[in-house]
N, C-alpha and C positions, 0 to 999 in steps of 0.2 A: 329518380328514386327518392324516397323520403329520407330525411336526415334525422338523426337521433334527437328527440325532444321537439320535433316539429310534426304535427299531425297532417300536414298538407303535402301534396305532391303525388307522384305516380307510385302505385303499389300493386304488386302482382302475387303476393303471398297470402291471399285471403284464405281463411279456413271456414269450412262448412261442416258442422258436426265433427270437428277436430281433424278433418282431412283437408288437404290443400285442394282448392278447386281451380278452375281455369279463369276465374273472374279477374279482370284488371280494372282498377279504379284510379281516378284522378280527383283528389279532394283539393278544393281551393277556396280561398276567400276572395273578396272582390279583386279582380286583376287590376283595377284602377288605382289601388293604393300605391303611394310612392315606394320605390324599392327598399328604402331604409326601414319602412314599417310593414313591408309585405313579406309574410312568411311562406308564400307560395314557392315551391321548388319546381321549376319548369324543366321538362325533359329536353336536354340539349341535343339528343339524337333525332328529334323531330323538328326540322326547320319549319318555321311558320306556325307552329302549334300555339305559342303564346299569343300571337297576333290574331289567329283564328278564334281562340277561346275568348279573347278580349272583345272582339267584334260581336260574337254571339252574345256575350254577357250584356254588352251595351244595347243590343237590339232587342233581346228577349227578356232578360232578367231584370234589368234596371227599371223598365216601365211598370212592373207588376204593382208596386204600391199605389201608383197613380190610377191604375185600372181597378183597384180594389176600393177606392173611395166611394162614399155614398152607401145607400141601402143595397142589400143583396138583390141581384137581378135574376138569380135562379135559385130554386130550392134544391137542397141536397137530395140525393136519391140513394137507395140501398143497392147492395150488390145483387139482391134478389130482383129488384126492378131492372137493373142493368141486364141480368141474365135473361129475364123474360123478354125484354126489348130486343136483345140480341137474337134470341131464338125466333122471334116473329118478324124480324126485319130482313134486309137483303143478305145478312150473313148466313141465314138458314139455307138459302139456295145459291148464293153467288160467292160466299166466303168473304164478303165485304161488310165492314161495320157501317151501319146507317142509323145508329141511335140518334134520334132527333132531339138535340139539346133544347130546342124550342118547346118541347113537351114539358119541360121543367121550369119554364120561365115564370117568375113571380108576377102576378097581374098588377 
């Protein structure tokens, strides 16, 4: 659970339109910070949670800046384009997204 004054950690009292919803969140900063500088509040009732989140962070989140270096590789697309693509791809008949990101590649 979150502690007073710390915006990180597990939270299940989210409000939507002033009503409590069923959403659960876990807000965190980099799990690789030393404990004395790390405001993350890890749930003690979930064994292995911290290790799993740290492993995910290291594998997926940390490389993002490196992947974003250089000129853009793809142009952005609108929700309208996404909707049209989704209606005309495999989702229309198989219920599977098949939007081809290669269609938005910058030449």
